[in-house]
N, C-alpha and C positions, 0 to 999 in steps of 0.2 A: 420212690419217686417213678416213673417210669420213664426209660431211654426217648419215647417220643415228645412226650410232655417237659422232659429238661432241652431238648432239641427246639422246641416248639418257643420255649421260653428265652432261651438263649439267642437264637433267630430273632424274636421281638425284640429284646433289649438291642442287638448290635443296631438292627434299623432303625430303630428308634435313635440312636446314639448317633447312627452317620446323617439320620434325617434331620438333624438336629443342628450338628454340624456342618451341612448343607446350607439350611437355610438362615444360619449365621454366618455365611461367607470365609468359613475357618479352611473348608475344603471346595472343590468344585463339583458340580453334580457327575463329571464323570469320573472323579477320582470315587465318589462316591456310589456311582452304580458298578465300578471292579470292586470296591470290596464287599458290596451287598453280593453281588457275584460268586467272589471266592469264597465266601463265607459258606451259602447256599451249597456250592461244591463241597467244603470239607466237610461240611454237617452230614449231606448226602453219604459220604465215603465212610464217613464215621458209623453212620446206622446201619450200613450196610456189611462192614466188617465185625462190627461186635457179635459175639453170638448170643442167639437169644437165653434169658435164663432157665429153659425150660432140656439146653443142651444136657446138662448135666446131671446124670444120672446115679441111680444108686449105687448099680455095681463099683463105680470108682471110688466110691467111699469104702467099701468093703476090705480092699487090701490093706488102708490105713487101720484099719481096726484092729485086722486079725495082727498087724507089727506090734501094737500096744497090748497085745493081753499077756498076761503074768506068764503064758507056757513057753512064749517065744522071745521071751526078756532074756540078758544073760544073767549072771548072777553078779551080786555088785563084789568088787574086790577093793579090801580094805589091806592101806597100805600102813605100815609101822616104821 
């Protein structure tokens, strides 16, 4: 699932819950608006701080593969 889709779903669910709570009198409209604004702020901040999946490149994986090759592995030491 893409990051944008997850963000949209989370935002929609929170908006629905806050809307129902405000309509049934569990919270007042001012509180509902503050919750919605804070949620939008957090979701926007999270979306901008997360690196894109394309940011990972193959050269980052190469050192890991080199470290696990049999040539670079240390010989096993038997303890008697």
